[in-house]
C-alpha positions, 0 to 999 in steps of 0.5 A: 891686122897684124901682130902687136909691136913687131919692128921686123927687120928682113933679110932676103938669102940667096939659095945657093945651088950646088953643082957636083949634082948632076942635074935630073932628067926634065920628066923626072923633075916633072914627076917628081913636083906633081907627085909632092903637089900639095902632099907636104906633112901637115899640108891642108887637104880640103882647107884653103893654104896658099902654095906657099910662104906667109898667109894671115888674114882673109881678105877683099871676100865679094862674089862677083860674076859667078865667082866667089874671091878670096884674098888674103895678109899674104908675105911671098918671101918667106913662111914668117909675116913680113912686109904685106900684099894682097894673095888672091885665089878664087872659087866657083863652089867656095869647096875647091879654089883656084890661085891667081897672081897676088893682086896688090903689092906694096908702095910708098904708102906702105904695106897692104894690110887687111881690108874688104871688096864691094861690087860698085854696081852704081858706080858711084866711084866712077871707076868703072861703068853701069855695064861693067861696074868695077871691083873695088878694094878698100884696104889699110895702109901700114907705112913701117918707117912711120911705125920705127919712126915713133909715131902713130899716124902711120896707118891709113886707108887706100883704096884700088879698082879692078875692071876685070873681075880681080886680075889686075887693078890699079890704085886710085892716084888720090890715096891715101881716102882716109888720113889718119889723125894719130891713132896708133891702131887704125885700121881693117876696113870693112865697107859694104852698100847701106839700104838705109841711107844709099851710101857706103858704110865703113867700119874701121877699127881704132886701138879699143873700138869701132868707128863708122864712116860713110861715103857718096863715091867710096873716095870721099869719107865721113866718120859718123859714130862709134861702138864698143868703147865701154862693151865687149872684151877689150884684153887686147886691140880691136880688129878685123870688123865686119857688120851685117844683118841676119833674119832670127830663124823661124821668125821676121825679125831682123837684127844686125850682128858686129864681128870684132877680132882681138888679140890677145884676151881670147878666153882660151888665150891670144887671138880670138873673134867676138861678136855682138848682136844689136841694131843698126840704124844707118849711121850709129851700130847699138847693143844691150848684150851683157856677155862677151860672145864669140863665135869660136872657142878653139884657139885657132880661129882668128880674124874671120869675115864674110862674103859680100854680094853672095847669091841669096843674101847667104852670109858665108864667113872665113878665119884664119886658123892660127892663132898670133901666141904661135903662129909663126912657129907651127912646124910647117916648111913651104907654107904657113896657115890655113884658113877655116871651112867656110861657113854659113851663119845663121841667129837664132834665139834661145829664151831670151839670147840670139846667139850666131851659129856657124856650120860648114856649108852644104857644098863641102858634103860632096866631097865626102866618101860616106862609110854606111851609118850606124846604131852604136851603143856603149856600156856603162863606163866602158869604151868602144874602140873604132878603127878608120884607115885615117881621121886624120882627114875625115868626118864624123857626124853623130846623134847622141844624149849621154852625158857625160863622154870622151872622144879619143883620137888616136895612133900608133905613137900613142899620140891622141887628141882629147875631146870631153863632153859633160853635158851637166857642167854645160861644158866640153874641153880640147886636150892637145898636149900630147897631140903630136908636135906641140913643143914648138911654142910655149904656150901651143900645148897650154891651156886646155881649150874650154868651150861652155854649152850653157844653151844645149836643147835637151835631149840629142843633140849632133855632133860633127867633127871634121879633121885635115892634116893638121887641125880640127873643127867642132860643131855642136847642135848645128853649130851652136857652138864651135872649136877650132884648132891646130894638131900636129900629129907625127902619125896620122890618126888611126883610131877613135875611143869612145868612152862613156863616162856616166852611170847609164849605156851610151847611145849613139845614133845615125853614126857615120863616119866619111873619108874626105877627098882632096880638092887638090889636084896634081898639077898639069 
């Protein structure tokens, strides 16, 4: 997935270093580097970010030999989008991350766009062995010369493999494995082993719809079916597909969930990720879903996909925490963009509707330095202010059945982000118009971000708000509804104002604030 209709001429500038200043002693330089590591302005402390330069979509999410791999769209020469590589990081707990060298570089077939990775356990490709199965990456080639020439066949699909659990990669000599017959937007392969047919299934997006392909060996592919020409949101190009089965919570029913990112055309503007709940017979996906459903109604959760080969068959999702409307303009300097927190997906049924829940993994709680649990009461039409040393690195959880209220995070510069909940109107809104730096792009502060809450249960509901240095993630009722948004305050938020806008007193149970520890250790 990449920005639409973009023709980029990239010029590298050398940095000229002055010889006038006396060089620092090595010990001074080391101390300065250590102190500054992951401490830059707006640097997230517990979300994944590259050490430097540009990042967008998560790619190749796969678990193998005790390691969770996170590959991602990466441009190592600038903090804006450029010739795409696959960056690489690994984790053993989905909380702490270790940076690895770049995995895949552009070649004669083009830039390395988005894709997926699988463990070839049966050695269907012949790249490895049953004793040492290969990790196989499947990705889109984007030939920039073909795009500039006005052709429509500049995106094809290629593969590469690793025999050392992702440390080094070799590209298949017969690339591309799927050529292009003239589809302008033909990309983002998601591959999984399909037990229904004992073959590999590939999802590809082709402009405004999904294509499903099949292969016995990850090399030879056959087109099987399509979905979506007349279903779902079509305000922009379809991107980053994913398809997986989930058991409906509390039942033995199994449904299939299809994720499709779309840019533009999201409900709150720009980029967003929709989902469909339906059935998959092994070659064809179908859904009778009428409404457009979205995994996250915030402005900044895009291109998310899930992990292959996860223990216990958990379905773990990570999204790119940005929006193509302003992704290239956000006010960071050394790096640009972060990932969302990893989230576990689950499927629940409310009446006749299926809903996809997404919620932070339990392991994230290991980072919390919890304050004592409290019970609070805010008088009718009243306000309660709760100071905290650093809301910009915090986790807040509470239960309330209040009808109408606001949560206002503030700092000493009168900057604020406002979350408004109206149970009667079944809505939540987020206002970041006065949250800090917003003038780097005209669309960042506007419009007001709105989220419908149509199926909340009666009575008390769990609200959870996680803030990092430049983001807020809101989860309602255990992830039934989610809203993710970037924030760039000029000073950390240091107070929370709870405003009860109802005629009844607002009762808040199990109110718990926590400081969230950083996952980035000083570099040794």
